[in-house]
PDB file of the backbone (N, CA, C, O) and the ligand in Angstrom, with CONECT records:
HET     ZN  A 101       1
ATOM      1  N   MET A   1      95.160  50.401 104.402  1.00  0.00           N
ATOM      2  CA  MET A   1      94.160  49.847 103.445  1.00  0.00           C
ATOM      3  C   MET A   1      94.213  48.312 103.473  1.00  0.00           C
ATOM      4  O   MET A   1      95.286  47.729 103.316  1.00  0.00           O
ATOM      5  N   ALA A   2      93.110  47.686 103.663  1.00  0.00           N
ATOM      6  CA  ALA A   2      93.051  46.213 103.678  1.00  0.00           C
ATOM      7  C   ALA A   2      93.244  45.704 102.268  1.00  0.00           C
ATOM      8  O   ALA A   2      92.771  46.284 101.290  1.00  0.00           O
ATOM      9  N   ARG A   3      93.969  44.583 102.203  1.00  0.00           N
ATOM     10  CA  ARG A   3      94.103  43.957 100.895  1.00  0.00           C
ATOM     11  C   ARG A   3      92.867  43.151 100.611  1.00  0.00           C
ATOM     12  O   ARG A   3      92.182  42.617 101.484  1.00  0.00           O
ATOM     13  N   LYS A   4      92.634  43.107  99.298  1.00  0.00           N
ATOM     14  CA  LYS A   4      91.440  42.442  98.851  1.00  0.00           C
ATOM     15  C   LYS A   4      91.514  40.911  99.014  1.00  0.00           C
ATOM     16  O   LYS A   4      92.578  40.316  98.840  1.00  0.00           O
ATOM     17  N   VAL A   5      90.405  40.299  99.340  1.00  0.00           N
ATOM     18  CA  VAL A   5      90.363  38.874  99.519  1.00  0.00           C
ATOM     19  C   VAL A   5      89.719  38.312  98.221  1.00  0.00           C
ATOM     20  O   VAL A   5      88.708  38.810  97.724  1.00  0.00           O
ATOM     21  N   TRP A   6      90.360  37.264  97.720  1.00  0.00           N
ATOM     22  CA  TRP A   6      89.917  36.685  96.474  1.00  0.00           C
ATOM     23  C   TRP A   6      89.515  35.234  96.695  1.00  0.00           C
ATOM     24  O   TRP A   6      89.961  34.571  97.632  1.00  0.00           O
ATOM     25  N   ALA A   7      88.656  34.767  95.798  1.00  0.00           N
ATOM     26  CA  ALA A   7      88.291  33.353  95.745  1.00  0.00           C
ATOM     27  C   ALA A   7      88.761  32.844  94.415  1.00  0.00           C
ATOM     28  O   ALA A   7      88.554  33.480  93.381  1.00  0.00           O
ATOM     29  N   CYS A   8      89.400  31.685  94.442  1.00  0.00           N
ATOM     30  CA  CYS A   8      89.929  31.090  93.231  1.00  0.00           C
ATOM     31  C   CYS A   8      88.838  30.234  92.540  1.00  0.00           C
ATOM     32  O   CYS A   8      88.265  29.341  93.165  1.00  0.00           O
ATOM     33  N   LYS A   9      88.566  30.504  91.293  1.00  0.00           N
ATOM     34  CA  LYS A   9      87.583  29.714  90.582  1.00  0.00           C
ATOM     35  C   LYS A   9      88.092  28.355  90.220  1.00  0.00           C
ATOM     36  O   LYS A   9      87.303  27.438  89.992  1.00  0.00           O
ATOM     37  N   THR A  10      89.378  28.203  90.162  1.00  0.00           N
ATOM     38  CA  THR A  10      89.987  26.923  89.721  1.00  0.00           C
ATOM     39  C   THR A  10      90.043  25.911  90.865  1.00  0.00           C
ATOM     40  O   THR A  10      89.584  24.779  90.709  1.00  0.00           O
ATOM     41  N   CYS A  11      90.594  26.303  92.000  1.00  0.00           N
ATOM     42  CA  CYS A  11      90.762  25.312  93.081  1.00  0.00           C
ATOM     43  C   CYS A  11      89.846  25.630  94.246  1.00  0.00           C
ATOM     44  O   CYS A  11      89.772  24.827  95.176  1.00  0.00           O
ATOM     45  N   GLY A  12      89.153  26.741  94.252  1.00  0.00           N
ATOM     46  CA  GLY A  12      88.209  27.062  95.313  1.00  0.00           C
ATOM     47  C   GLY A  12      88.851  27.624  96.587  1.00  0.00           C
ATOM     48  O   GLY A  12      88.166  27.830  97.589  1.00  0.00           O
ATOM     49  N   SER A  13      90.137  27.865  96.550  1.00  0.00           N
ATOM     50  CA  SER A  13      90.702  28.420  97.712  1.00  0.00           C
ATOM     51  C   SER A  13      90.408  29.885  97.873  1.00  0.00           C
ATOM     52  O   SER A  13      90.187  30.591  96.888  1.00  0.00           O
ATOM     53  N   VAL A  14      90.403  30.355  99.107  1.00  0.00           N
ATOM     54  CA  VAL A  14      90.058  31.737  99.361  1.00  0.00           C
ATOM     55  C   VAL A  14      91.189  32.343 100.128  1.00  0.00           C
ATOM     56  O   VAL A  14      91.736  31.720 101.038  1.00  0.00           O
ATOM     57  N   GLY A  15      91.544  33.541  99.777  1.00  0.00           N
ATOM     58  CA  GLY A  15      92.639  34.187 100.528  1.00  0.00           C
ATOM     59  C   GLY A  15      93.146  35.423  99.817  1.00  0.00           C
ATOM     60  O   GLY A  15      92.657  35.799  98.751  1.00  0.00           O
ATOM     61  N   GLN A  16      94.117  36.033 100.420  1.00  0.00           N
ATOM     62  CA  GLN A  16      94.740  37.140  99.821  1.00  0.00           C
ATOM     63  C   GLN A  16      95.824  36.635  98.890  1.00  0.00           C
ATOM     64  O   GLN A  16      96.410  35.573  99.106  1.00  0.00           O
ATOM     65  N   THR A  17      96.076  37.396  97.872  1.00  0.00           N
ATOM     66  CA  THR A  17      97.064  36.964  96.847  1.00  0.00           C
ATOM     67  C   THR A  17      98.133  37.998  96.764  1.00  0.00           C
ATOM     68  O   THR A  17      97.902  39.189  96.970  1.00  0.00           O
ATOM     69  N   GLY A  18      99.293  37.531  96.464  1.00  0.00           N
ATOM     70  CA  GLY A  18     100.343  38.466  96.083  1.00  0.00           C
ATOM     71  C   GLY A  18     100.145  38.805  94.618  1.00  0.00           C
ATOM     72  O   GLY A  18      99.580  38.017  93.860  1.00  0.00           O
ATOM     73  N   SER A  19     100.619  40.000  94.215  1.00  0.00           N
ATOM     74  CA  SER A  19     100.506  40.287  92.791  1.00  0.00           C
ATOM     75  C   SER A  19     101.813  39.822  92.153  1.00  0.00           C
ATOM     76  O   SER A  19     102.845  40.486  92.252  1.00  0.00           O
ATOM     77  N   ALA A  20     101.742  38.661  91.495  1.00  0.00           N
ATOM     78  CA  ALA A  20     102.909  38.087  90.900  1.00  0.00           C
ATOM     79  C   ALA A  20     102.989  38.554  89.448  1.00  0.00           C
ATOM     80  O   ALA A  20     102.046  38.423  88.667  1.00  0.00           O
ATOM     81  N   ALA A  21     104.132  39.092  89.133  1.00  0.00           N
ATOM     82  CA  ALA A  21     104.352  39.453  87.699  1.00  0.00           C
ATOM     83  C   ALA A  21     104.724  38.253  86.891  1.00  0.00           C
ATOM     84  O   ALA A  21     105.403  37.344  87.368  1.00  0.00           O
ATOM     85  N   SER A  22     104.273  38.254  85.653  1.00  0.00           N
ATOM     86  CA  SER A  22     104.633  37.201  84.793  1.00  0.00           C
ATOM     87  C   SER A  22     106.106  37.343  84.397  1.00  0.00           C
ATOM     88  O   SER A  22     106.696  38.415  84.535  1.00  0.00           O
ATOM     89  N   GLY A  23     106.676  36.266  83.913  1.00  0.00           N
ATOM     90  CA  GLY A  23     108.032  36.362  83.397  1.00  0.00           C
ATOM     91  C   GLY A  23     109.077  36.211  84.504  1.00  0.00           C
ATOM     92  O   GLY A  23     108.766  35.854  85.640  1.00  0.00           O
ATOM     93  N   SER A  24     110.278  36.484  84.143  1.00  0.00           N
ATOM     94  CA  SER A  24     111.381  36.145  85.026  1.00  0.00           C
ATOM     95  C   SER A  24     112.271  37.360  85.224  1.00  0.00           C
ATOM     96  O   SER A  24     112.527  38.097  84.272  1.00  0.00           O
ATOM     97  N   CYS A  25     112.742  37.580  86.430  1.00  0.00           N
ATOM     98  CA  CYS A  25     113.660  38.665  86.715  1.00  0.00           C
ATOM     99  C   CYS A  25     114.963  38.496  85.995  1.00  0.00           C
ATOM    100  O   CYS A  25     115.593  39.462  85.565  1.00  0.00           O
ATOM    101  N   LEU A  26     115.366  37.224  85.869  1.00  0.00           N
ATOM    102  CA  LEU A  26     116.643  36.936  85.166  1.00  0.00           C
ATOM    103  C   LEU A  26     116.620  37.332  83.726  1.00  0.00           C
ATOM    104  O   LEU A  26     117.573  37.930  83.226  1.00  0.00           O
ATOM    105  N   ILE A  27     115.530  37.003  83.036  1.00  0.00           N
ATOM    106  CA  ILE A  27     115.393  37.344  81.635  1.00  0.00           C
ATOM    107  C   ILE A  27     115.395  38.870  81.523  1.00  0.00           C
ATOM    108  O   ILE A  27     116.014  39.428  80.617  1.00  0.00           O
ATOM    109  N   GLU A  28     114.719  39.525  82.424  1.00  0.00           N
ATOM    110  CA  GLU A  28     114.645  40.968  82.404  1.00  0.00           C
ATOM    111  C   GLU A  28     116.039  41.546  82.534  1.00  0.00           C
ATOM    112  O   GLU A  28     116.402  42.484  81.824  1.00  0.00           O
ATOM    113  N   LEU A  29     116.829  40.975  83.455  1.00  0.00           N
ATOM    114  CA  LEU A  29     118.189  41.471  83.717  1.00  0.00           C
ATOM    115  C   LEU A  29     119.055  41.249  82.478  1.00  0.00           C
ATOM    116  O   LEU A  29     119.831  42.125  82.097  1.00  0.00           O
ATOM    117  N   VAL A  30     118.926  40.089  81.855  1.00  0.00           N
ATOM    118  CA  VAL A  30     119.753  39.743  80.665  1.00  0.00           C
ATOM    119  C   VAL A  30     119.382  40.702  79.531  1.00  0.00           C
ATOM    120  O   VAL A  30     120.268  41.228  78.857  1.00  0.00           O
ATOM    121  N   LEU A  31     118.090  40.934  79.314  1.00  0.00           N
ATOM    122  CA  LEU A  31     117.667  41.813  78.308  1.00  0.00           C
ATOM    123  C   LEU A  31     118.214  43.251  78.508  1.00  0.00           C
ATOM    124  O   LEU A  31     118.616  43.936  77.567  1.00  0.00           O
ATOM    125  N   TRP A  32     118.200  43.649  79.770  1.00  0.00           N
ATOM    126  CA  TRP A  32     118.683  44.938  80.086  1.00  0.00           C
ATOM    127  C   TRP A  32     120.190  45.085  79.787  1.00  0.00           C
ATOM    128  O   TRP A  32     120.678  46.137  79.375  1.00  0.00           O
ATOM    129  N   MET A  33     120.874  43.989  80.016  1.00  0.00           N
ATOM    130  CA  MET A  33     122.356  43.999  79.820  1.00  0.00           C
ATOM    131  C   MET A  33     122.706  43.958  78.353  1.00  0.00           C
ATOM    132  O   MET A  33     123.652  44.605  77.903  1.00  0.00           O
ATOM    133  N   CYS A  34     121.899  43.158  77.584  1.00  0.00           N
ATOM    134  CA  CYS A  34     122.167  43.031  76.134  1.00  0.00           C
ATOM    135  C   CYS A  34     121.806  44.300  75.421  1.00  0.00           C
ATOM    136  O   CYS A  34     122.602  44.836  74.650  1.00  0.00           O
ATOM    137  N   ALA A  35     120.615  44.785  75.670  1.00  0.00           N
ATOM    138  CA  ALA A  35     120.126  45.922  74.910  1.00  0.00           C
ATOM    139  C   ALA A  35     119.076  46.586  75.788  1.00  0.00           C
ATOM    140  O   ALA A  35     118.282  45.939  76.472  1.00  0.00           O
ATOM    141  N   ILE A  36     119.117  47.891  75.731  1.00  0.00           N
ATOM    142  CA  ILE A  36     118.205  48.689  76.647  1.00  0.00           C
ATOM    143  C   ILE A  36     116.738  48.536  76.130  1.00  0.00           C
ATOM    144  O   ILE A  36     115.801  48.386  76.913  1.00  0.00           O
ATOM    145  N   VAL A  37     116.584  48.581  74.775  1.00  0.00           N
ATOM    146  CA  VAL A  37     115.214  48.650  74.269  1.00  0.00           C
ATOM    147  C   VAL A  37     114.400  47.399  74.590  1.00  0.00           C
ATOM    148  O   VAL A  37     113.282  47.509  75.092  1.00  0.00           O
ATOM    149  N   PRO A  38     114.947  46.198  74.306  1.00  0.00           N
ATOM    150  CA  PRO A  38     114.139  44.979  74.678  1.00  0.00           C
ATOM    151  C   PRO A  38     113.918  44.952  76.196  1.00  0.00           C
ATOM    152  O   PRO A  38     112.858  44.519  76.649  1.00  0.00           O
ATOM    153  N   GLY A  39     114.905  45.409  76.996  1.00  0.00           N
ATOM    154  CA  GLY A  39     114.680  45.439  78.451  1.00  0.00           C
ATOM    155  C   GLY A  39     113.555  46.326  78.834  1.00  0.00           C
ATOM    156  O   GLY A  39     112.779  45.981  79.725  1.00  0.00           O
ATOM    157  N   VAL A  40     113.427  47.472  78.194  1.00  0.00           N
ATOM    158  CA  VAL A  40     112.322  48.381  78.519  1.00  0.00           C
ATOM    159  C   VAL A  40     111.023  47.728  78.125  1.00  0.00           C
ATOM    160  O   VAL A  40     110.049  47.763  78.877  1.00  0.00           O
ATOM    161  N   ILE A  41     111.001  47.123  76.935  1.00  0.00           N
ATOM    162  CA  ILE A  41     109.754  46.501  76.469  1.00  0.00           C
ATOM    163  C   ILE A  41     109.348  45.367  77.392  1.00  0.00           C
ATOM    164  O   ILE A  41     108.183  45.230  77.766  1.00  0.00           O
ATOM    165  N   TYR A  42     110.355  44.543  77.757  1.00  0.00           N
ATOM    166  CA  TYR A  42     110.040  43.413  78.642  1.00  0.00           C
ATOM    167  C   TYR A  42     109.559  43.854  80.005  1.00  0.00           C
ATOM    168  O   TYR A  42     108.664  43.242  80.587  1.00  0.00           O
ATOM    169  N   SER A  43     110.157  44.923  80.512  1.00  0.00           N
ATOM    170  CA  SER A  43     109.716  45.445  81.815  1.00  0.00           C
ATOM    171  C   SER A  43     108.278  45.970  81.727  1.00  0.00           C
ATOM    172  O   SER A  43     107.466  45.764  82.629  1.00  0.00           O
ATOM    173  N   LEU A  44     108.000  46.624  80.662  1.00  0.00           N
ATOM    174  CA  LEU A  44     106.608  47.169  80.498  1.00  0.00           C
ATOM    175  C   LEU A  44     105.649  46.007  80.352  1.00  0.00           C
ATOM    176  O   LEU A  44     104.550  46.050  80.905  1.00  0.00           O
ATOM    177  N   TRP A  45     106.036  44.958  79.616  1.00  0.00           N
ATOM    178  CA  TRP A  45     105.148  43.838  79.473  1.00  0.00           C
ATOM    179  C   TRP A  45     104.904  43.161  80.784  1.00  0.00           C
ATOM    180  O   TRP A  45     103.785  42.736  81.068  1.00  0.00           O
ATOM    181  N   ARG A  46     105.959  43.049  81.614  1.00  0.00           N
ATOM    182  CA  ARG A  46     105.780  42.391  82.937  1.00  0.00           C
ATOM    183  C   ARG A  46     104.853  43.223  83.814  1.00  0.00           C
ATOM    184  O   ARG A  46     104.011  42.682  84.531  1.00  0.00           O
ATOM    185  N   ILE A  47     105.018  44.563  83.751  1.00  0.00           N
ATOM    186  CA  ILE A  47     104.188  45.388  84.622  1.00  0.00           C
ATOM    187  C   ILE A  47     102.725  45.302  84.155  1.00  0.00           C
ATOM    188  O   ILE A  47     101.792  45.237  84.956  1.00  0.00           O
ATOM    189  N   SER A  48     102.567  45.305  82.797  1.00  0.00           N
ATOM    190  CA  SER A  48     101.170  45.336  82.308  1.00  0.00           C
ATOM    191  C   SER A  48     100.503  43.999  82.527  1.00  0.00           C
ATOM    192  O   SER A  48      99.279  43.929  82.640  1.00  0.00           O
ATOM    193  N   SER A  49     101.292  42.926  82.590  1.00  0.00           N
ATOM    194  CA  SER A  49     100.691  41.619  82.760  1.00  0.00           C
ATOM    195  C   SER A  49     100.584  41.214  84.272  1.00  0.00           C
ATOM    196  O   SER A  49     100.171  40.104  84.608  1.00  0.00           O
ATOM    197  N   ARG A  50     100.969  42.150  85.142  1.00  0.00           N
ATOM    198  CA  ARG A  50     100.929  41.848  86.569  1.00  0.00           C
ATOM    199  C   ARG A  50      99.500  41.665  86.998  1.00  0.00           C
ATOM    200  O   ARG A  50      98.653  42.540  86.815  1.00  0.00           O
ATOM    201  N   LYS A  51      99.251  40.524  87.564  1.00  0.00           N
ATOM    202  CA  LYS A  51      97.851  40.212  87.948  1.00  0.00           C
ATOM    203  C   LYS A  51      97.916  39.450  89.228  1.00  0.00           C
ATOM    204  O   LYS A  51      98.951  38.895  89.595  1.00  0.00           O
ATOM    205  N   SER A  52      96.793  39.427  89.912  1.00  0.00           N
ATOM    206  CA  SER A  52      96.720  38.611  91.129  1.00  0.00           C
ATOM    207  C   SER A  52      96.665  37.159  90.741  1.00  0.00           C
ATOM    208  O   SER A  52      95.973  36.784  89.795  1.00  0.00           O
ATOM    209  N   LYS A  53      97.370  36.366  91.445  1.00  0.00           N
ATOM    210  CA  LYS A  53      97.406  34.923  91.215  1.00  0.00           C
ATOM    211  C   LYS A  53      97.017  34.163  92.436  1.00  0.00           C
ATOM    212  O   LYS A  53      97.254  34.598  93.563  1.00  0.00           O
ATOM    213  N   CYS A  54      96.417  33.020  92.212  1.00  0.00           N
ATOM    214  CA  CYS A  54      96.079  32.131  93.362  1.00  0.00           C
ATOM    215  C   CYS A  54      97.399  31.632  93.969  1.00  0.00           C
ATOM    216  O   CYS A  54      98.315  31.227  93.254  1.00  0.00           O
ATOM    217  N   LYS A  55      97.467  31.671  95.280  1.00  0.00           N
ATOM    218  CA  LYS A  55      98.668  31.209  95.969  1.00  0.00           C
ATOM    219  C   LYS A  55      98.766  29.657  95.902  1.00  0.00           C
ATOM    220  O   LYS A  55      99.852  29.081  95.964  1.00  0.00           O
ATOM    221  N   VAL A  56      97.596  29.022  95.775  1.00  0.00           N
ATOM    222  CA  VAL A  56      97.584  27.573  95.866  1.00  0.00           C
ATOM    223  C   VAL A  56      97.904  26.929  94.489  1.00  0.00           C
ATOM    224  O   VAL A  56      98.777  26.068  94.375  1.00  0.00           O
ATOM    225  N   CYS A  57      97.184  27.367  93.482  1.00  0.00           N
ATOM    226  CA  CYS A  57      97.335  26.730  92.175  1.00  0.00           C
ATOM    227  C   CYS A  57      97.903  27.627  91.091  1.00  0.00           C
ATOM    228  O   CYS A  57      98.155  27.174  89.975  1.00  0.00           O
ATOM    229  N   GLY A  58      98.102  28.883  91.411  1.00  0.00           N
ATOM    230  CA  GLY A  58      98.703  29.835  90.473  1.00  0.00           C
ATOM    231  C   GLY A  58      97.743  30.290  89.388  1.00  0.00           C
ATOM    232  O   GLY A  58      98.150  30.938  88.424  1.00  0.00           O
ATOM    233  N   SER A  59      96.447  29.945  89.544  1.00  0.00           N
ATOM    234  CA  SER A  59      95.480  30.377  88.555  1.00  0.00           C
ATOM    235  C   SER A  59      95.227  31.851  88.650  1.00  0.00           C
ATOM    236  O   SER A  59      95.335  32.472  89.708  1.00  0.00           O
ATOM    237  N   LYS A  60      94.883  32.392  87.498  1.00  0.00           N
ATOM    238  CA  LYS A  60      94.520  33.847  87.480  1.00  0.00           C
ATOM    239  C   LYS A  60      93.014  34.027  87.452  1.00  0.00           C
ATOM    240  O   LYS A  60      92.507  35.144  87.346  1.00  0.00           O
ATOM    241  N   GLU A  61      92.294  32.889  87.549  1.00  0.00           N
ATOM    242  CA  GLU A  61      90.834  32.915  87.548  1.00  0.00           C
ATOM    243  C   GLU A  61      90.327  33.267  88.948  1.00  0.00           C
ATOM    244  O   GLU A  61      89.778  32.412  89.642  1.00  0.00           O
ATOM    245  N   LEU A  62      90.508  34.504  89.357  1.00  0.00           N
ATOM    246  CA  LEU A  62      90.142  34.917  90.661  1.00  0.00           C
ATOM    247  C   LEU A  62      88.952  35.848  90.610  1.00  0.00           C
ATOM    248  O   LEU A  62      88.841  36.666  89.697  1.00  0.00           O
ATOM    249  N   VAL A  63      88.065  35.734  91.573  1.00  0.00           N
ATOM    250  CA  VAL A  63      86.981  36.704  91.696  1.00  0.00           C
ATOM    251  C   VAL A  63      87.024  37.272  93.098  1.00  0.00           C
ATOM    252  O   VAL A  63      87.429  36.569  94.024  1.00  0.00           O
ATOM    253  N   PRO A  64      86.617  38.534  93.293  1.00  0.00           N
ATOM    254  CA  PRO A  64      86.622  39.090  94.657  1.00  0.00           C
ATOM    255  C   PRO A  64      85.655  38.319  95.527  1.00  0.00           C
ATOM    256  O   PRO A  64      84.574  37.920  95.094  1.00  0.00           O
ATOM    257  N   LEU A  65      86.074  38.119  96.769  1.00  0.00           N
ATOM    258  CA  LEU A  65      85.220  37.363  97.716  1.00  0.00           C
ATOM    259  C   LEU A  65      83.901  38.037  97.973  1.00  0.00           C
ATOM    260  O   LEU A  65      82.927  37.360  98.304  1.00  0.00           O
ATOM    261  N   ASP A  66      83.827  39.362  97.832  1.00  0.00           N
ATOM    262  CA  ASP A  66      82.583  40.015  98.119  1.00  0.00           C
ATOM    263  C   ASP A  66      81.652  40.054  96.913  1.00  0.00           C
ATOM    264  O   ASP A  66      80.589  40.671  96.970  1.00  0.00           O
ATOM    265  N   SER A  67      82.049  39.391  95.807  1.00  0.00           N
ATOM    266  CA  SER A  67      81.153  39.291  94.684  1.00  0.00           C
ATOM    267  C   SER A  67      80.244  38.074  94.835  1.00  0.00           C
ATOM    268  O   SER A  67      80.567  37.164  95.598  1.00  0.00           O
ATOM    269  N   PRO A  68      79.109  38.034  94.123  1.00  0.00           N
ATOM    270  CA  PRO A  68      78.265  36.865  94.249  1.00  0.00           C
ATOM    271  C   PRO A  68      78.960  35.534  93.999  1.00  0.00           C
ATOM    272  O   PRO A  68      78.765  34.561  94.728  1.00  0.00           O
ATOM    273  N   GLU A  69      79.775  35.517  92.952  1.00  0.00           N
ATOM    274  CA  GLU A  69      80.508  34.306  92.646  1.00  0.00           C
ATOM    275  C   GLU A  69      81.503  33.936  93.715  1.00  0.00           C
ATOM    276  O   GLU A  69      81.670  32.761  94.042  1.00  0.00           O
ATOM    277  N   GLY A  70      82.171  34.947  94.266  1.00  0.00           N
ATOM    278  CA  GLY A  70      83.141  34.732  95.355  1.00  0.00           C
ATOM    279  C   GLY A  70      82.484  34.092  96.590  1.00  0.00           C
ATOM    280  O   GLY A  70      83.026  33.194  97.235  1.00  0.00           O
ATOM    281  N   ARG A  71      81.233  34.637  96.883  1.00  0.00           N
ATOM    282  CA  ARG A  71      80.490  34.079  98.072  1.00  0.00           C
ATOM    283  C   ARG A  71      80.097  32.637  97.766  1.00  0.00           C
ATOM    284  O   ARG A  71      80.128  31.779  98.648  1.00  0.00           O
ATOM    285  N   ARG A  72      79.724  32.373  96.504  1.00  0.00           N
ATOM    286  CA  ARG A  72      79.319  31.000  96.141  1.00  0.00           C
ATOM    287  C   ARG A  72      80.523  30.053  96.394  1.00  0.00           C
ATOM    288  O   ARG A  72      80.348  28.977  96.966  1.00  0.00           O
ATOM    289  N   ILE A  73      81.733  30.452  95.971  1.00  0.00           N
ATOM    290  CA  ILE A  73      82.905  29.605  96.154  1.00  0.00           C
ATOM    291  C   ILE A  73      83.208  29.441  97.628  1.00  0.00           C
ATOM    292  O   ILE A  73      83.553  28.344  98.067  1.00  0.00           O
ATOM    293  N   ARG A  74      83.088  30.507  98.400  1.00  0.00           N
ATOM    294  CA  ARG A  74      83.385  30.385  99.817  1.00  0.00           C
ATOM    295  C   ARG A  74      82.392  29.465 100.514  1.00  0.00           C
ATOM    296  O   ARG A  74      82.781  28.738 101.428  1.00  0.00           O
ATOM    297  N   ASP A  75      81.125  29.472 100.113  1.00  0.00           N
ATOM    298  CA  ASP A  75      80.137  28.619 100.720  1.00  0.00           C
ATOM    299  C   ASP A  75      80.311  27.182 100.292  1.00  0.00           C
ATOM    300  O   ASP A  75      79.966  26.264 101.038  1.00  0.00           O
ATOM    301  N   THR A  76      80.837  26.974  99.107  1.00  0.00           N
ATOM    302  CA  THR A  76      81.014  25.610  98.604  1.00  0.00           C
ATOM    303  C   THR A  76      82.255  24.946  99.264  1.00  0.00           C
ATOM    304  O   THR A  76      82.197  23.778  99.650  1.00  0.00           O
ATOM    305  N   VAL A  77      83.336  25.671  99.384  1.00  0.00           N
ATOM    306  CA  VAL A  77      84.570  25.065  99.926  1.00  0.00           C
ATOM    307  C   VAL A  77      84.728  25.564 101.360  1.00  0.00           C
ATOM    308  O   VAL A  77      84.747  26.773 101.589  1.00  0.00           O
ATOM    309  N   PRO A  78      84.845  24.637 102.347  1.00  0.00           N
ATOM    310  CA  PRO A  78      85.101  25.058 103.690  1.00  0.00           C
ATOM    311  C   PRO A  78      86.463  25.729 103.824  1.00  0.00           C
ATOM    312  O   PRO A  78      87.436  25.270 103.226  1.00  0.00           O
ATOM    313  N   PRO A  79      86.545  26.797 104.591  1.00  0.00           N
ATOM    314  CA  PRO A  79      87.855  27.457 104.786  1.00  0.00           C
ATOM    315  C   PRO A  79      88.843  26.533 105.498  1.00  0.00           C
ATOM    316  O   PRO A  79      88.430  25.691 106.295  1.00  0.00           O
ATOM    317  N   PRO A  80      90.132  26.676 105.225  1.00  0.00           N
ATOM    318  CA  PRO A  80      91.116  25.837 105.873  1.00  0.00           C
ATOM    319  C   PRO A  80      91.167  26.097 107.360  1.00  0.00           C
ATOM    320  O   PRO A  80      90.929  27.233 107.771  1.00  0.00           O
ATOM    321  N   PRO A  81      91.462  25.116 108.189  1.00  0.00           N
ATOM    322  CA  PRO A  81      91.428  25.323 109.631  1.00  0.00           C
ATOM    323  C   PRO A  81      92.514  26.241 110.094  1.00  0.00           C
ATOM    324  O   PRO A  81      92.621  26.518 111.289  1.00  0.00           O
TER     325      PRO A  81
HETATM  326 ZN    ZN A 101      93.581  28.273  92.976  1.00  0.00          ZN2+
END
């Protein structure tokens, strides 16, 4: 399955994005060690807030490249060489 290509509304870059989870692995680990319940809650929050992020500027304002707005961004900004 091909990964979806996104256009960033913030910086105009186009490309595939990793799905970066918010928050920190370290905090998650500490919470798990201190108490199970906050660890579970934090893990659930991280999973639920997992979103595609722009690789260039970290913005979450992404639109699919095959959408009208994605095409507009692609036509405005020349692709990197
Ligand atoms: Zn961007």
